[in-house]
Backbone atoms as SQL, in Angstrom:
CREATE TABLE atoms (id INTEGER PRIMARY KEY, chain TEXT, resi INTEGER, resn TEXT, atom TEXT, x REAL, y REAL, z REAL);
INSERT INTO atoms VALUES
  (1, 'A', 1, 'MET', 'N', 0.846, -1.187, 0.000),
  (2, 'A', 1, 'MET', 'CA', 0.000, 0.000, 0.000),
  (3, 'A', 1, 'MET', 'C', 0.889, 1.248, 0.000),
  (4, 'A', 2, 'MET', 'N', 0.538, 2.215, -0.830),
  (5, 'A', 2, 'MET', 'CA', 1.336, 3.439, -0.948),
  (6, 'A', 2, 'MET', 'C', 0.880, 4.487, 0.056),
  (7, 'A', 3, 'ALA', 'N', 1.830, 5.293, 0.496),
  (8, 'A', 3, 'ALA', 'CA', 1.499, 6.420, 1.364),
  (9, 'A', 3, 'ALA', 'C', 0.825, 7.509, 0.540),
  (10, 'A', 4, 'LYS', 'N', 0.208, 8.467, 1.208),
  (11, 'A', 4, 'LYS', 'CA', -0.517, 9.531, 0.506),
  (12, 'A', 4, 'LYS', 'C', 0.383, 10.354, -0.412),
  (13, 'A', 5, 'ASN', 'N', 1.631, 10.585, 0.010),
  (14, 'A', 5, 'ASN', 'CA', 2.509, 11.450, -0.768),
  (15, 'A', 5, 'ASN', 'C', 3.312, 10.699, -1.830),
  (16, 'A', 6, 'GLU', 'N', 3.153, 9.373, -1.953),
  (17, 'A', 6, 'GLU', 'CA', 3.869, 8.600, -2.959),
  (18, 'A', 6, 'GLU', 'C', 3.062, 8.536, -4.251),
  (19, 'A', 7, 'ILE', 'N', 3.768, 8.486, -5.368),
  (20, 'A', 7, 'ILE', 'CA', 3.106, 8.367, -6.662),
  (21, 'A', 7, 'ILE', 'C', 3.612, 7.123, -7.368),
  (22, 'A', 8, 'ASN', 'N', 2.822, 6.591, -8.281),
  (23, 'A', 8, 'ASN', 'CA', 3.248, 5.391, -8.986),
  (24, 'A', 8, 'ASN', 'C', 3.777, 5.734, -10.376),
  (25, 'A', 9, 'ALA', 'N', 4.307, 4.731, -11.072),
  (26, 'A', 9, 'ALA', 'CA', 4.937, 4.948, -12.381),
  (27, 'A', 9, 'ALA', 'C', 3.940, 5.485, -13.410),
  (28, 'A', 10, 'LYS', 'N', 2.690, 5.054, -13.358),
  (29, 'A', 10, 'LYS', 'CA', 1.686, 5.527, -14.319),
  (30, 'A', 10, 'LYS', 'C', 1.430, 7.019, -14.134),
  (31, 'A', 11, 'GLN', 'N', 1.349, 7.484, -12.889),
  (32, 'A', 11, 'GLN', 'CA', 1.153, 8.908, -12.628),
  (33, 'A', 11, 'GLN', 'C', 2.336, 9.720, -13.139),
  (34, 'A', 12, 'VAL', 'N', 3.540, 9.200, -12.978),
  (35, 'A', 12, 'VAL', 'CA', 4.732, 9.891, -13.458),
  (36, 'A', 12, 'VAL', 'C', 4.718, 9.973, -14.974),
  (37, 'A', 13, 'SER', 'N', 4.414, 8.870, -15.651),
  (38, 'A', 13, 'SER', 'CA', 4.446, 8.865, -17.110),
  (39, 'A', 13, 'SER', 'C', 3.353, 9.762, -17.693),
  (40, 'A', 14, 'ASN', 'N', 2.252, 9.939, -17.010),
  (41, 'A', 14, 'ASN', 'CA', 1.191, 10.824, -17.501),
  (42, 'A', 14, 'ASN', 'C', 1.527, 12.301, -17.302),
  (43, 'A', 15, 'TYR', 'N', 2.464, 12.598, -16.393),
  (44, 'A', 15, 'TYR', 'CA', 2.785, 13.987, -16.093),
  (45, 'A', 15, 'TYR', 'C', 3.578, 14.647, -17.209),
  (46, 'A', 16, 'TRP', 'N', 4.517, 13.933, -17.803),
  (47, 'A', 16, 'TRP', 'CA', 5.413, 14.529, -18.798),
  (48, 'A', 16, 'TRP', 'C', 4.700, 14.730, -20.114),
  (49, 'A', 17, 'ARG', 'N', 4.930, 15.877, -20.736),
  (50, 'A', 17, 'ARG', 'CA', 4.227, 16.271, -21.952),
  (51, 'A', 17, 'ARG', 'C', 4.592, 15.413, -23.153),
  (52, 'A', 18, 'SER', 'N', 5.846, 15.053, -23.279),
  (53, 'A', 18, 'SER', 'CA', 6.287, 14.213, -24.390),
  (54, 'A', 18, 'SER', 'C', 7.432, 13.327, -23.899),
  (55, 'A', 19, 'PRO', 'N', 7.758, 12.269, -24.646),
  (56, 'A', 19, 'PRO', 'CA', 8.865, 11.405, -24.220),
  (57, 'A', 19, 'PRO', 'C', 10.184, 12.164, -24.069),
  (58, 'A', 20, 'ALA', 'N', 10.396, 13.219, -24.831),
  (59, 'A', 20, 'ALA', 'CA', 11.633, 14.001, -24.725),
  (60, 'A', 20, 'ALA', 'C', 11.706, 14.763, -23.403),
  (61, 'A', 21, 'ASP', 'N', 10.562, 15.038, -22.776),
  (62, 'A', 21, 'ASP', 'CA', 10.521, 15.765, -21.509),
  (63, 'A', 21, 'ASP', 'C', 10.771, 14.881, -20.294),
  (64, 'A', 22, 'ARG', 'N', 10.750, 13.581, -20.477),
  (65, 'A', 22, 'ARG', 'CA', 10.905, 12.667, -19.354),
  (66, 'A', 22, 'ARG', 'C', 12.277, 12.817, -18.704),
  (67, 'A', 23, 'PRO', 'N', 12.360, 12.607, -17.400),
  (68, 'A', 23, 'PRO', 'CA', 13.668, 12.627, -16.740),
  (69, 'A', 23, 'PRO', 'C', 14.542, 11.491, -17.259),
  (70, 'A', 24, 'GLN', 'N', 15.830, 11.740, -17.325),
  (71, 'A', 24, 'GLN', 'CA', 16.774, 10.739, -17.806),
  (72, 'A', 24, 'GLN', 'C', 17.920, 10.627, -16.788),
  (73, 'A', 25, 'VAL', 'N', 18.120, 9.433, -16.266),
  (74, 'A', 25, 'VAL', 'CA', 19.200, 9.206, -15.308),
  (75, 'A', 25, 'VAL', 'C', 20.499, 9.093, -16.101),
  (76, 'A', 26, 'LEU', 'N', 21.447, 9.990, -15.827),
  (77, 'A', 26, 'LEU', 'CA', 22.707, 10.016, -16.546),
  (78, 'A', 26, 'LEU', 'C', 23.796, 9.227, -15.837),
  (79, 'A', 27, 'ALA', 'N', 23.795, 9.234, -14.511),
  (80, 'A', 27, 'ALA', 'CA', 24.828, 8.519, -13.762),
  (81, 'A', 27, 'ALA', 'C', 24.342, 8.199, -12.352),
  (82, 'A', 28, 'VAL', 'N', 24.806, 7.065, -11.839),
  (83, 'A', 28, 'VAL', 'CA', 24.555, 6.670, -10.454),
  (84, 'A', 28, 'VAL', 'C', 25.915, 6.360, -9.843),
  (85, 'A', 29, 'GLU', 'N', 26.223, 6.998, -8.709),
  (86, 'A', 29, 'GLU', 'CA', 27.535, 6.853, -8.076),
  (87, 'A', 29, 'GLU', 'C', 27.394, 6.368, -6.643),
  (88, 'A', 30, 'ASP', 'N', 28.438, 5.712, -6.168),
  (89, 'A', 30, 'ASP', 'CA', 28.525, 5.273, -4.759),
  (90, 'A', 30, 'ASP', 'C', 27.296, 4.480, -4.323),
  (91, 'A', 31, 'ASP', 'N', 26.961, 3.457, -5.085),
  (92, 'A', 31, 'ASP', 'CA', 25.819, 2.593, -4.757),
  (93, 'A', 31, 'ASP', 'C', 24.518, 3.357, -4.574),
  (94, 'A', 32, 'GLY', 'N', 24.285, 4.359, -5.380),
  (95, 'A', 32, 'GLY', 'CA', 23.031, 5.091, -5.344),
  (96, 'A', 32, 'GLY', 'C', 22.989, 6.254, -4.385),
  (97, 'A', 33, 'LYS', 'N', 24.089, 6.585, -3.750),
  (98, 'A', 33, 'LYS', 'CA', 24.091, 7.733, -2.840),
  (99, 'A', 33, 'LYS', 'C', 24.055, 9.048, -3.605),
  (100, 'A', 34, 'PHE', 'N', 24.577, 9.047, -4.832),
  (101, 'A', 34, 'PHE', 'CA', 24.540, 10.222, -5.701),
  (102, 'A', 34, 'PHE', 'C', 23.961, 9.815, -7.048),
  (103, 'A', 35, 'VAL', 'N', 23.145, 10.678, -7.628),
  (104, 'A', 35, 'VAL', 'CA', 22.569, 10.399, -8.947),
  (105, 'A', 35, 'VAL', 'C', 22.517, 11.703, -9.740),
  (106, 'A', 36, 'THR', 'N', 22.832, 11.613, -11.024),
  (107, 'A', 36, 'THR', 'CA', 22.755, 12.761, -11.919),
  (108, 'A', 36, 'THR', 'C', 21.586, 12.539, -12.862),
  (109, 'A', 37, 'VAL', 'N', 20.681, 13.514, -12.935),
  (110, 'A', 37, 'VAL', 'CA', 19.450, 13.380, -13.714),
  (111, 'A', 37, 'VAL', 'C', 19.263, 14.604, -14.602),
  (112, 'A', 38, 'ALA', 'N', 18.862, 14.366, -15.857),
  (113, 'A', 38, 'ALA', 'CA', 18.483, 15.456, -16.765),
  (114, 'A', 38, 'ALA', 'C', 16.959, 15.475, -16.826),
  (115, 'A', 39, 'PHE', 'N', 16.361, 16.664, -16.702),
  (116, 'A', 39, 'PHE', 'CA', 14.903, 16.778, -16.758),
  (117, 'A', 39, 'PHE', 'C', 14.504, 18.133, -17.308),
  (118, 'A', 40, 'THR', 'N', 13.246, 18.243, -17.707),
  (119, 'A', 40, 'THR', 'CA', 12.706, 19.486, -18.256),
  (120, 'A', 40, 'THR', 'C', 11.890, 20.192, -17.187),
  (121, 'A', 41, 'GLN', 'N', 12.196, 21.460, -16.948),
  (122, 'A', 41, 'GLN', 'CA', 11.436, 22.249, -15.977),
  (123, 'A', 41, 'GLN', 'C', 10.104, 22.672, -16.594),
  (124, 'A', 42, 'ASP', 'N', 9.224, 23.228, -15.764),
  (125, 'A', 42, 'ASP', 'CA', 7.905, 23.652, -16.249),
  (126, 'A', 42, 'ASP', 'C', 7.991, 24.725, -17.320),
  (127, 'A', 43, 'ASN', 'N', 9.070, 25.525, -17.312),
  (128, 'A', 43, 'ASN', 'CA', 9.203, 26.581, -18.321),
  (129, 'A', 43, 'ASN', 'C', 9.789, 26.055, -19.633),
  (130, 'A', 44, 'GLY', 'N', 10.064, 24.743, -19.716),
  (131, 'A', 44, 'GLY', 'CA', 10.569, 24.137, -20.941),
  (132, 'A', 44, 'GLY', 'C', 12.079, 24.014, -21.009),
  (133, 'A', 45, 'GLU', 'N', 12.785, 24.553, -20.019),
  (134, 'A', 45, 'GLU', 'CA', 14.244, 24.492, -20.019),
  (135, 'A', 45, 'GLU', 'C', 14.710, 23.103, -19.592),
  (136, 'A', 46, 'ARG', 'N', 15.632, 22.531, -20.346),
  (137, 'A', 46, 'ARG', 'CA', 16.206, 21.220, -20.018),
  (138, 'A', 46, 'ARG', 'C', 17.421, 21.447, -19.122),
  (139, 'A', 47, 'VAL', 'N', 17.433, 20.825, -17.946),
  (140, 'A', 47, 'VAL', 'CA', 18.511, 21.030, -16.982),
  (141, 'A', 47, 'VAL', 'C', 19.071, 19.686, -16.524),
  (142, 'A', 48, 'VAL', 'N', 20.279, 19.735, -15.997),
  (143, 'A', 48, 'VAL', 'CA', 20.920, 18.556, -15.416),
  (144, 'A', 48, 'VAL', 'C', 21.196, 18.875, -13.952),
  (145, 'A', 49, 'ALA', 'N', 20.827, 17.953, -13.063),
  (146, 'A', 49, 'ALA', 'CA', 21.013, 18.171, -11.629),
  (147, 'A', 49, 'ALA', 'C', 21.641, 16.938, -11.002),
  (148, 'A', 50, 'ARG', 'N', 22.388, 17.168, -9.935),
  (149, 'A', 50, 'ARG', 'CA', 22.999, 16.069, -9.177),
  (150, 'A', 50, 'ARG', 'C', 22.327, 16.014, -7.815),
  (151, 'A', 51, 'PHE', 'N', 21.800, 14.850, -7.482),
  (152, 'A', 51, 'PHE', 'CA', 21.083, 14.665, -6.221),
  (153, 'A', 51, 'PHE', 'C', 21.883, 13.730, -5.325),
  (154, 'A', 52, 'GLN', 'N', 21.721, 13.912, -4.019),
  (155, 'A', 52, 'GLN', 'CA', 22.395, 13.061, -3.046),
  (156, 'A', 52, 'GLN', 'C', 21.363, 12.610, -2.028),
  (157, 'A', 53, 'ILE', 'N', 21.488, 11.365, -1.606),
  (158, 'A', 53, 'ILE', 'CA', 20.558, 10.846, -0.604),
  (159, 'A', 53, 'ILE', 'C', 20.873, 11.504, 0.737),
  (160, 'A', 54, 'SER', 'N', 19.845, 11.935, 1.433),
  (161, 'A', 54, 'SER', 'CA', 20.073, 12.586, 2.715),
  (162, 'A', 54, 'SER', 'C', 19.518, 11.773, 3.877),
  (163, 'A', 55, 'GLY', 'N', 18.835, 10.691, 3.585),
  (164, 'A', 55, 'GLY', 'CA', 18.299, 9.846, 4.644),
  (165, 'A', 55, 'GLY', 'C', 17.483, 8.710, 4.075),
  (166, 'A', 56, 'TRP', 'N', 17.105, 7.782, 4.926),
  (167, 'A', 56, 'TRP', 'CA', 16.315, 6.636, 4.504),
  (168, 'A', 56, 'TRP', 'C', 15.092, 6.521, 5.394),
  (169, 'A', 57, 'LYS', 'N', 14.049, 5.900, 4.871),
  (170, 'A', 57, 'LYS', 'CA', 12.954, 5.486, 5.747),
  (171, 'A', 57, 'LYS', 'C', 13.472, 4.372, 6.647),
  (172, 'A', 58, 'VAL', 'N', 14.163, 3.414, 6.039),
  (173, 'A', 58, 'VAL', 'CA', 14.839, 2.344, 6.768),
  (174, 'A', 58, 'VAL', 'C', 16.229, 2.240, 6.168),
  (175, 'A', 59, 'ALA', 'N', 17.250, 2.426, 6.985),
  (176, 'A', 59, 'ALA', 'CA', 18.627, 2.394, 6.488),
  (177, 'A', 59, 'ALA', 'C', 19.012, 0.983, 6.058),
  (178, 'A', 60, 'PRO', 'N', 19.865, 0.868, 5.039),
  (179, 'A', 60, 'PRO', 'CA', 20.355, -0.455, 4.648),
  (180, 'A', 60, 'PRO', 'C', 21.142, -1.094, 5.795),
  (181, 'A', 61, 'ARG', 'N', 21.092, -2.404, 5.874),
  (182, 'A', 61, 'ARG', 'CA', 21.743, -3.127, 6.959),
  (183, 'A', 61, 'ARG', 'C', 23.232, -2.800, 7.053),
  (184, 'A', 62, 'ALA', 'N', 23.909, -2.673, 5.915),
  (185, 'A', 62, 'ALA', 'CA', 25.348, -2.372, 5.921),
  (186, 'A', 62, 'ALA', 'C', 25.617, -1.013, 6.574),
  (187, 'A', 63, 'GLU', 'N', 24.762, -0.029, 6.329),
  (188, 'A', 63, 'GLU', 'CA', 24.940, 1.291, 6.936),
  (189, 'A', 63, 'GLU', 'C', 24.713, 1.240, 8.443),
  (190, 'A', 64, 'ILE', 'N', 23.703, 0.499, 8.871),
  (191, 'A', 64, 'ILE', 'CA', 23.420, 0.371, 10.306),
  (192, 'A', 64, 'ILE', 'C', 24.602, -0.293, 11.000),
  (193, 'A', 65, 'GLU', 'N', 25.138, -1.366, 10.400),
  (194, 'A', 65, 'GLU', 'CA', 26.281, -2.060, 11.001),
  (195, 'A', 65, 'GLU', 'C', 27.509, -1.159, 11.053),
  (196, 'A', 66, 'ARG', 'N', 27.755, -0.365, 10.003),
  (197, 'A', 66, 'ARG', 'CA', 28.900, 0.546, 9.978),
  (198, 'A', 66, 'ARG', 'C', 28.784, 1.594, 11.093),
  (199, 'A', 67, 'VAL', 'N', 27.612, 2.172, 11.251),
  (200, 'A', 67, 'VAL', 'CA', 27.394, 3.193, 12.284),
  (201, 'A', 67, 'VAL', 'C', 27.527, 2.581, 13.679),
  (202, 'A', 68, 'MET', 'N', 26.998, 1.388, 13.858),
  (203, 'A', 68, 'MET', 'CA', 27.088, 0.750, 15.178),
  (204, 'A', 68, 'MET', 'C', 28.536, 0.427, 15.535),
  (205, 'A', 69, 'ARG', 'N', 29.366, 0.032, 14.550),
  (206, 'A', 69, 'ARG', 'CA', 30.792, -0.203, 14.805),
  (207, 'A', 69, 'ARG', 'C', 31.484, 1.087, 15.234),
  (208, 'A', 70, 'ILE', 'N', 31.151, 2.188, 14.565),
  (209, 'A', 70, 'ILE', 'CA', 31.745, 3.482, 14.913),
  (210, 'A', 70, 'ILE', 'C', 31.323, 3.911, 16.311),
  (211, 'A', 71, 'LEU', 'N', 30.045, 3.766, 16.638),
  (212, 'A', 71, 'LEU', 'CA', 29.542, 4.181, 17.953),
  (213, 'A', 71, 'LEU', 'C', 30.081, 3.309, 19.081),
  (214, 'A', 72, 'ALA', 'N', 30.445, 2.060, 18.776),
  (215, 'A', 72, 'ALA', 'CA', 30.949, 1.149, 19.806),
  (216, 'A', 72, 'ALA', 'C', 32.358, 1.516, 20.253),
  (217, 'A', 73, 'ARG', 'N', 33.108, 2.248, 19.422),
  (218, 'A', 73, 'ARG', 'CA', 34.467, 2.656, 19.779),
  (219, 'A', 73, 'ARG', 'C', 34.408, 3.885, 20.686),
  (220, 'A', 74, 'SER', 'N', 35.147, 3.831, 21.773),
  (221, 'A', 74, 'SER', 'CA', 35.169, 5.002, 22.640),
  (222, 'A', 74, 'SER', 'C', 36.255, 5.956, 22.144),
  (223, 'A', 75, 'PRO', 'N', 36.134, 7.232, 22.487),
  (224, 'A', 75, 'PRO', 'CA', 37.172, 8.175, 22.061),
  (225, 'A', 75, 'PRO', 'C', 38.506, 7.846, 22.721),
  (226, 'A', 76, 'ILE', 'N', 39.593, 7.994, 21.993),
  (227, 'A', 76, 'ILE', 'CA', 40.928, 7.695, 22.509),
  (228, 'A', 76, 'ILE', 'C', 41.456, 8.884, 23.305),
  (229, 'A', 77, 'ARG', 'N', 41.304, 10.081, 22.786),
  (230, 'A', 77, 'ARG', 'CA', 41.791, 11.276, 23.452),
  (231, 'A', 77, 'ARG', 'C', 40.761, 12.378, 23.263),
  (232, 'A', 78, 'VAL', 'N', 40.494, 13.102, 24.316),
  (233, 'A', 78, 'VAL', 'CA', 39.551, 14.209, 24.258),
  (234, 'A', 78, 'VAL', 'C', 40.330, 15.493, 24.489),
  (235, 'A', 79, 'ALA', 'N', 40.203, 16.436, 23.593),
  (236, 'A', 79, 'ALA', 'CA', 40.881, 17.727, 23.736),
  (237, 'A', 79, 'ALA', 'C', 39.926, 18.744, 24.318),
  (238, 'A', 80, 'GLY', 'N', 40.452, 19.634, 25.118),
  (239, 'A', 80, 'GLY', 'CA', 39.608, 20.683, 25.670),
  (240, 'A', 80, 'GLY', 'C', 40.048, 21.040, 27.075),
  (241, 'A', 81, 'ALA', 'N', 39.268, 21.856, 27.716),
  (242, 'A', 81, 'ALA', 'CA', 39.589, 22.313, 29.077),
  (243, 'A', 81, 'ALA', 'C', 39.471, 21.148, 30.050),
  (244, 'A', 82, 'ARG', 'N', 40.322, 21.156, 31.067),
  (245, 'A', 82, 'ARG', 'CA', 40.249, 20.141, 32.108),
  (246, 'A', 82, 'ARG', 'C', 39.025, 20.405, 32.979),
  (247, 'A', 83, 'LEU', 'N', 38.347, 19.357, 33.324),
  (248, 'A', 83, 'LEU', 'CA', 37.136, 19.520, 34.132),
  (249, 'A', 83, 'LEU', 'C', 37.410, 19.411, 35.615),
  (250, 'A', 84, 'THR', 'N', 38.590, 18.929, 35.985),
  (251, 'A', 84, 'THR', 'CA', 38.906, 18.804, 37.419),
  (252, 'A', 84, 'THR', 'C', 40.049, 19.735, 37.770),
  (253, 'A', 85, 'ASN', 'N', 40.107, 20.173, 39.023),
  (254, 'A', 85, 'ASN', 'CA', 41.198, 21.018, 39.518),
  (255, 'A', 85, 'ASN', 'C', 42.121, 20.161, 40.367),
  (256, 'A', 86, 'ARG', 'N', 43.227, 19.715, 39.808),
  (257, 'A', 86, 'ARG', 'CA', 44.165, 18.911, 40.590),
  (258, 'A', 86, 'ARG', 'C', 45.312, 19.744, 41.041);
């Protein structure tokens, strides 16, 4: 079941005025973290944009494991003012 703000492929294909106006994926980098897409704006101008993922609904298992490994390590040295007066 789709959420209210999600759209399906048929809705997307009906939105574009002609096949030439459809978005075109030019490149995918770093396992999908970055993507370059060419698309036509409402004013008819064809533009190329680079998008980056900023979050997930559910993070991939590899990312969760990587973050948990980092969080499990304690800091080796902390710089800053001393908190005790010896």
